[in-house]
C-alpha atoms as one frame of an Amber mdcrd trajectory, in Angstrom:
protein
 155.484 252.225 -51.695 156.934 255.593 -52.583 155.301 257.696 -55.245 156.926
 260.264 -57.496 155.085 263.431 -58.454 155.734 264.603 -61.992 154.933 267.685
 -63.969 152.425 266.712 -66.656 154.084 269.184 -69.063 157.379 267.329 -68.841
 157.852 265.079 -71.848 160.677 262.797 -72.857 161.076 260.724 -75.952 162.723
 257.350 -75.647 163.554 255.487 -78.828 161.519 252.292 -78.862 164.418 250.024
 -79.811 166.939 251.363 -77.318 167.334 249.421 -74.141 168.201 251.305 -71.003
 168.747 250.614 -67.361 167.529 252.742 -64.499 169.659 252.485 -61.392 167.769
 253.226 -58.223 169.634 255.510 -55.897 168.851 254.866 -52.269 169.865 257.342
 -49.633 172.112 255.827 -46.987 169.770 254.151 -44.564 169.963 254.940 -40.881
 170.679 251.262 -40.209 174.059 251.656 -41.923 175.093 254.170 -39.287 173.905
 252.488 -36.091 176.505 252.586 -33.321 177.019 249.800 -30.808 176.325 251.277
 -27.372 177.471 249.309 -24.329 177.524 250.613 -20.748 177.270 254.184 -22.010
 180.170 253.845 -24.462 179.322 254.369 -28.116 181.327 252.503 -30.744 180.489
 253.887 -34.202 179.547 251.582 -37.047 182.761 250.264 -38.594 184.804 250.291
 -35.367 187.350 247.473 -35.499 188.114 245.314 -32.466 191.074 243.031 -31.828
 192.439 240.910 -29.023 195.379 238.606 -28.562 194.704 235.237 -26.999 197.234
 232.403 -26.723 199.495 234.086 -29.266 196.805 234.625 -31.913 195.015 237.824
 -32.872 191.235 237.772 -33.185 189.245 240.488 -34.918 185.691 241.771 -34.754
 183.804 244.774 -36.125 180.799 246.886 -35.196 178.142 246.379 -37.838 174.617
 247.764 -37.541 174.605 248.176 -33.782 176.319 244.934 -32.754 179.792 243.488
 -32.442 180.242 240.862 -35.148 182.730 237.982 -35.193 182.548 235.600 -38.151
 178.915 236.485 -38.789 177.854 236.056 -35.167 176.412 238.998 -33.248 177.445
 239.840 -29.683 175.752 242.319 -27.388 178.623 242.718 -24.908 182.437 242.722
 -25.056 182.517 239.925 -22.463 180.216 237.661 -24.469 182.447 238.152 -27.503
 185.554 237.414 -25.411 184.020 234.234 -23.952 183.312 233.017 -27.495 187.077
 233.070 -28.059 188.444 231.907 -24.694 185.630 229.546 -23.665 186.191 230.956
 -20.161 184.752 233.786 -18.133 186.641 236.961 -19.000 186.138 240.709 -18.586
 185.638 241.862 -22.158 186.459 245.469 -21.239 190.001 244.369 -20.386 190.233
 241.870 -23.249 189.575 244.042 -26.324 191.288 246.951 -28.067 189.491 248.965
 -30.714 190.289 251.240 -33.616 187.614 253.843 -34.247 186.759 254.724 -37.855
 189.245 257.263 -39.203 191.853 256.485 -36.535 195.066 254.593 -37.149 195.854
 253.530 -33.589 194.378 250.881 -31.314 193.112 251.809 -27.847 191.888 249.691
 -24.958 188.109 249.766 -24.743 188.523 249.955 -20.968 190.229 253.348 -21.456
 187.236 254.541 -23.488 184.857 253.363 -20.782 186.810 255.270 -18.124 186.509
 258.501 -20.137 182.712 258.390 -19.874
């Protein structure tokens, strides 16, 4: 438990009949910023993924160090792709991503080749 050091000379008067609420302010935790790192490629937290399979688009997002689809966590692009196709597929060729702050989609295979 965290403790707060106070100056004993610091005094504050609070009216006894006034109700008040103290909102705790938490610094952004490191967990909120965990990237998903696969085969040496780092996808920052919040990276969006999409693929098109049998005429439908499917979406996923990097959340706390994993690729998430409908609340399910995947540790590789291929595992996420197989969950959609129900067949063996190279996830690096299957997915496009949009990095946080970018407006365009790029093949994750292209990102892998840059590394």
